[in-house]
Structure formats: C-alpha cells, structure tokens
N, C-alpha and C positions, 0 to 999 in steps of 0.2 A: 770075419766079422761076425760081431754078436748078434744073438737072436734077437728078432724085434720085440721080444718079450721083456728084454733087458730093461730096466728103467733108465739106463744111462746111455742107451744107443738107440738114435732113431733108425727105422728102417731105410734099406738103399733106396726105396721110391715110396713116395705116400701121395695124399690127395691135398697137400698143402701147395697150391699154386699161387699164393700169395708171398709166403716166405719173407714176411715184415716187408711189404711191398717191394719185393724183389731185390732187397739189399744182400741177398746170399745166393751167389752164383753157383755155389755147389759145395757139399759138405765133404766130399772126399778130397784129400790134399796129396798131390803127386810128391814123389820124392825129389822131383827136380825143382827144389826151392832152396838152393843153398845160402843163398845171401840173407834173406828173410829168417830163415831158421839160425843161422849163425847170430844174427843180431839179437833175435828173440832169446835165444839162450845165454847170450852175454848180458842183455838187460836182468835177466833172473838171477843171472851169478853175481852181477855187480852194476847195479843200477848207475852209481856214480860215473864209473869208468865209460859205460855206455853212453850217458850223457853228453861225455867229451867226444864220443863219436859221431855226434849228431850233423855235423857238418858234411862228413864222408858219407853218411847213410842218405843225407838229403840230396847230394850230388849223385850217387847211385840211383836214386828213385827218379831223378830227373832225366838221367840217361835211360832208363827203362820206359819211361813213359814217352819221350822223345821217339825212341825207336819202335815202340808199340803202335802209338798214334801218327807215326809218320810226319815228324819234323814239328809236330806240337810241342810247346813248353809249357807246365804249370807254373802259372807266375804268382798266384794269389790263393791261399788256403783258408776256408771258412768253414765255421760249424755246419753251416746248412746253405745251400745254394740261394737261399733268399738274401742272404748278405750279398753275395758275389753278384747278383742282379742289380743290386742298388745303383741307378744311375750315378747318383753322386760318386760313389765309389770308383766306378769306372772312368769318369771325368778325372779323378784325381790320379788315377794309375795310367791313363794315357799321358795326361800331362807331364807326370814324372818321366816317362819314357821319352817325352819329347825333349825335356830339358835336359836328361842324361845324354840324349843323341846331339845334342848341341854343346856339351860340355868340352872346354878344352882339355880336361885330364879325366877320359873316360874310366881311369882305374882307380879314381877317387869320387866319393859320394858329393855331389853337387849340391850347393847351398841354394835352395829355392828363394828368388826375390820375387816382387810383384812384376817387375819388369819381366823376368824369365817366364812368368806365367802367362803375361801379355805374349810374349813373342811365341811361346808354345800353342796359345790358342789360335795366334794367328797362322801358325803352321797346321792347325788342325782344322782351319777354316771355321773357328767357332767365334761367335760373338758373345755379348754379356749374358743374354738369355740361356745358353747353352752351359755357361760356366754358373749362373745363378738358379736356373730352374730347369735342370735337364730331365729329358724324360726319353722312353722307349716308345717305337711303333712296333705293333704287331699284328698279323693276320687275324681277322675276325674269328671267333668260335674257338679261341685258343686261351690257355692262362699261362703257359709253360709249366712245366713239371715241377719247378721249385716253388710255385705258389708266391713268387716276387711281384714286381710292380704290375706284372700283366694280370694277377689275380684280380686287380680291380675291375676288368673288364668281364668277368665270369659271372654267370646268371645265377651262381649258387652262393648264397650267403655266407657259407662257412668259410668259403677261399676269400671273399671281400674282406672278411673281419681279419684275417691275417696278411693283408696284402701291405707292402712296405713301399716307400717312396711314391712320388706322384702320379696320377692316372697314366697308363699308357694310351698312346693314340692308336684307335682302330683302324686297319687297312681292309678293304673290301678286295681281296685277291681273286678268290674263286670266278671263273668268268669274265673277269676285267681285262681290258686290252693294256697293252704296255704304255699307252698314252694316258690312261686313267690312272694306272699305278703311279706313274710319272707325278700327276698333278697331286695326287694325294701324298707324296713324298714330299713334294715342295712346300704342300701347307704344313705338313707335320715340322718340317726343319724350321719353318718361319715360326713355329710355337715352341722351340727348344728341343726338338727330338734330335738326338744324339746318333741313334743308328736302328736297325730294325733285327728284332729277335725272332727266330724262325725255328718252329718245332718239325722236324722231319716226319714225325707222327704227332698228330695233335693228340695230346694227351687227355683227353676226355670225351664223352659221347662214344662213338663207333671207332675211334682210332683213325682218322681219316690220314692217308698218306699224300705228302705233298706231291705233285707233280713235278716231273723233271724241268719242264719248261717254266713253271711257276718259280722255282728256285733259280733257275738260269736267269729270268727276268728281275727279280728283286735283286741278286748279286750284282748284276750289271748296272742296275740303277742306282744302287747304293754307291758302286764304285764312280759313277758319272756325277752324282750329287755330294760326293764327300761325306757319306754317312758310314759309321761302322756297321759291316756286315756280321751278324752274330748268331750261332746257332745253339739251341737248348738241347744237349745230349743228357740230361740228368738221368733219365730211364733208359734211353736208345742206346747208350755205349754198349759194345759188346753183343747184346742181345740181338741185332738187327743185320746180322750178317756182314758186318765191317767192325773195324776197331770203333770207329764212330759212323753213324749211320749215314751221314752226309759223303762219307768216302766210298758208298757203293758205287758201281759203275754206272747205273743208269744217272747219276748226278755229275759225271766228270764234264759236262759241259758248262756246268755252274762255275763260276769264280770262288777260290777258297775263301773261308771265313775269316776275319781279322781274330775274333774271338770265339772259344767254345765253352760253355759252362758245363761242368760234370758234376756228379753227384755221389750219393751214398753208396752206390752199388761198387764203387772203387774205394770204398772206405772213408777218403777224403772227398770233400767238395770244394769247388772252387773255378778258377778261370783259366783256361790255358790259351796263350796267344800264339798267333801265327804271323811272323814278321813279314811273310810273303803276302799277306793279305793287301788287298788295294788301299785300304785307308792307313795301314802301319807301314806301307812301303815308302809312304813320305816321309819316314823318321829316318829312313837310310840306316837302319839298323840291320847290316846284312852277313856279316861274317859269323861264323859258329861261335867265336870267342866274345864278339860283341854282343850277340843275342844273350850269352848266359852271363855276361856281366850286367845287362840290363835286367835281366831275371833276378839275379842276386842284390842289384841296387834297391829293387822296390821291396824285396824281401827283408833288406837291412832295416826297415822302419818297424818291423815286428820284432819282439823279445826272442819268439820261437815261432816258426812258420807253422809248424803244428806238433801236437804232442808226441812224443816218442813212440809211444806204444801204436798210436794209430799211423804213425808213418812206417813204422815196421810191418804191421798189416797190410797196407797199402802197396808196398812193395812186394810183399807175398802175393797179393791178387794179381799184380801184373806178371810175375813168374808163373803163377799158375794160368794165367791166360795164354802164355806162349806155350807152356809144357803140355798143357791139355787141350790145345787147340780149340778155346772156347768159341772163337768166331764161327769157324766151321761147324761146329758141334750145335750152336745156336740155329743154325739154319736146318740142320737135321732134326734137331727135337722139334723145332716150330713147324717143319713141314708135316711131320708125323702127326703131331696133335692137331694140326688143321684139318688133315683128312680125316680125323675120328670126328671134329665139329661138323664137318659136310655131310657126313655119313649119318649122323644123328638128326641133323637138321632136315635131310630129305625123307628120313623116316617119319619125322613128327609132321612136317609141312608139305612133303611132296618132293618129286624129282624136279619141280619146275623151280624150285626156291633160288633166287639169285644170291651167290656166295656175298656180294657186298651188303646185302640185308643182314646178315647173321655173323659176319666174320669182317675182322678189321686188324690193323697194324701191321707189323712187318716181323717176319721169321718167328723167333721165341717172345716177342713182345705182342701179345695175342689180345684181341677186344672179340668178346663173343656176348652176342645177345643174350639178355638175362635169362629170358626163358629156357633157350637151349643150354646155356651155362647150367640153369637148374637142373635140367635132365641128369647131369653127370654126378650131382651131390659132391661138387668140388668146393674147396675154400680158394677162392679168387680174390682178387684186389679191387676194391671199391674204386671205381673210376670218377665218383662224387657221392652217390648217395641212392637210396633206393628211388628216388624220382628220376634217375637216369637209367634207361632199360640196357646198360650195358656192363660189364664186369671184365677187368682186366685177368689174364693169366700171365703169371711171371714165374715159369716153370725154373728149377733148378737145372744145372746142367752138367749133373754127374753123368758118367759113363753108362749108368744103367738105363737112363733115359733114351739112349740110342737103341735099346732093344725093345722092338715093337711088342713081343709076347709079355716083357715085364711091365711096360705100360698099359697093356690090358688089364693088369692086377690092380691098377687104381681107377681104370675107367670105365670098367665093363662089370658084368655080373660076377665075375671071378674075383672081384676085389674085396668080397666080404672076408675071407680069412685075414687078409692083412689090416683090414679096417676094424676088426674085431680085437686082433692083437695090439693095435695102437690105442685102442679104447681101454684094454686093460693096463696098458701102460701109463696112459694119462689118469686113470682112476687111482692106481697104486701111489702117484705123485700128487694127487689132490688136484688135477688139472683138467680143463675141459679143452675142446677143439677151439683153438683162438679166433677164427673167423667165421663170420656169418656165411652159410654155404649158399645164400641166395644172393644178397647184394655185396658181399666183400668186405662190409664193416667189421669192427670188433664184435665179437660173440660176446656181448654182456647181459644176455637176457637171464635174470635171477629168478623168473616166475615160471619158466617150463623147463621140463627134464630135456637134457640133450640124448640125441639116438645113439645108444651104444653100438648098436649093430652096423650102422653105417659111418659113426663117428662123425656126426655133424651137429652143429649148434647154430644159433641164430642171434641177431641184434635183438634190440628192444622194440622194434618198430612193429605196428600190428600186422603190416603186409607180410613181413619176414616170418613174423609168429605164426603166422596162418599157415605160411608154406611148410614149416615144420610140422604143423600139426595134421596137414592132409597129406604129405609125403607117403610115398609106398616105398618099403623097403625092397632091395633087390629081389 
C-alpha cells in the first residue's frame, strides 16, 4: 500500500467517520469479486456489448441480493429513496403486483383496465381514499433516513422543505398499549393510510433503537388491519449486525415486513419486496419463478431499471459484503468504538454516566452525544444540524478497523502523525477536511483557518466556529 503521503492514496485508517454520510462501506476491495470485476472490465472494453448483457447482469444482481438479504427481492430502483417512499408509487406497485397475480397469462405483461384496478384494490382492502390520497403512518420522532414523506413530521425545517408526498400520520408508540396503537391505526387507515414505515434505529436525535416488543406489536397489528408493514433500512443495512437490521435475532418474534426500503450505501436505492409478508401474501405469489416474474413485470415499465455502471458497482458491494463478512465486521468495529466512547465519557463526566445518555444506535451505526464526540476531533455525520446534540459515526469497515491499536491512531493522542500526514496530502491537492469536526455538516467555513495539526475544519455556524477557535491540540 502506498504511503499516506501519496496524493492519490488515502491512509488505511483515518478520522473520517462520515465518509459521505456512510455511503462507503470500505476502501479495500477483496479479490473475491469476480462477477462485478468482469462486467466492469467488459464495460470499459466494449460499452455497447456490455449494454447487451444488462439483463443477465440484472438477474445476477437479484440473485445476490436475494441470497444476502434472505429471500427479499429488489423490485424498484430509484435515484434516491425519497422516490421509493412515495406512497403513490407504492400504491401503483402493489396494484400492478395484484393485477399480475390475477392474470390468466402470467408469462405475459397484463393490460391494466379500470376494472382490473378496482379488483386489485378490493384484494388489497383499499377504498377510493387509499387510491387517490394514500399516505404512510410512522412512529413519532422519526423522519426516515430517506427524507421522504415522513420528513413532514420532522421538527427540522431543512427536512420539511424536501419532503415529498402527503404528510405522514404520526403514531405514538413508546409507552402505548396495544389497544391504543390499534385505535391509532384504525384512525390512520380511515384517513388513507396504506401502511406503517418503521426505522429500527431512529435516524435522528439519539438514535433510539426500537424495542423488540414494539416491532412485534406493530407488525401484528398491520397484519390484522390489512396495512403494509414496511421498514426503512436506508442507513442500517449491513452496519447493524445483520444484512438488514430487522433480521437481528432479538426481532425474530416480529412478523416479516412486506417492503424494505434500502439506500445509497448499497449504491442503488429502492424497494425490496417480501412476498411472504402478511399483506403481500394475499396476492398468492408464492413460487420462486412466479416471484421473479412479478418483479420483472414491474421492471418492464422502465426503459432501464438502473444505469449499467451503478448496477455493476451494486453487484460489487454485495460480493464484497460476503467476501469480507461485513455483517460480522460491523459488529466488531462498532463495539470497539463504543467502548472508546464510554471510556471517554466516563473520563469527562464521571463513572456514573449512563450509556444511553451519551451513546445510541446499533453496532457500527453509532450516535454519540456531541460534546463527547467533539473530544475525539472526528469528522462525524450530522444527524440534523448544530441544534441537535448528537452526531452519527458511520465508520468504514476496512479490515484495519478491526485492530484496536490501529484504531487508537485515529482516536487518541497517537493520532497526531497520521493526521498531519493527511493534512499534507490535502494541502497538496488544494483541499480541506470535508466535514465539520463538531456537528458533522459540510466544513464550508471560508473565514477561519483549519487546524493542520489535527486535520479538522468547521462549518460556518458561530457555535462550531467557536469550538475550532477554542480547541486544544492533542
């Protein structure tokens, strides 16, 4: 590996725990990625011929996805999960699946008529309001990682501005009885709610993890009331100690979701379907062949489901996830870093500090209270803005991160040499540290000089600027 001083080579470990909001799992690429490597080389050699192989590549990707994520199939690919979360799109998707399931010739693309849509809607238990004004319901204090319709619920103006679709219905889940949640869902369905979107880790504030009993109650009530049970895994995929976080052992009592939303860390964003979910079971799409036909039928309405280069990269991510055992690695890396956070918190606040008060999330999807995060001089990912006292750590899962001694070279006083090397590298290229070391937003401050000894910079808010001015070098 090249020296950290090389202008074209990043060091094996560094203090960027943002890595473009977690969209990079690892920089190291194992040799065990033959499929994606072959397709990539083929695209570079002959782009026209590679384009002709698109259908074969898509089929391989679906096979890898289904194997890794335990029987889920990616059915709808989008530029951003915002689009995938749109309730109108989900209604169209479900209706098409219902029409396909009732077609006399499932090997052909069915022609949709108004009568077909009404029959499909009846099968789904939907009335006119669900077809004309569909919406989601979501647990309170969440917006979903994709900033989709649930963003309307956020108290953060920046997220409200980019919300799409009608306002979601807020559910009070924490501390509520099953009967209370049931009444809330009845009311929501009467107002056009088609289903509930749940985050295993609330992707804002302290990163609260949903309790197993809460997830079980929601899943069973959705099944009872004919609501889609959906889970947003935009950020939690792989990082939380299971392929999808809901597949962790503590959630085995919950019913499986009908839909799972996935995001950019997997390169492609979109919707995965589980035909064994309680809502989708009514469509009676059961055989492996029939399931794949249904997925291809929906994909047939697009000219191309995803751009070829992105599809190749997405296939590569799944190959790497298996070859490097990222799921297990995420657990090891996460627990190593969490131990360091607690040690620092107890040093700063005393041994009586409660873990939940300074640390949240699951495994390597980590939320750290902002003042403790600031002690490490790391580049974390913003969970909202300077007004929210938590920062997310989204560390890469390179093999080096398994070595506690190497991790100390970015967390502790011994990080000085590597930080200074990174600063030299950035200066040569006319660059600066990309993320604010305090709040995790873009480090866009043009008025203050960044610290080259610690390789940190800040955004342009007064609070963060003051933190840079007053920080003590190691």
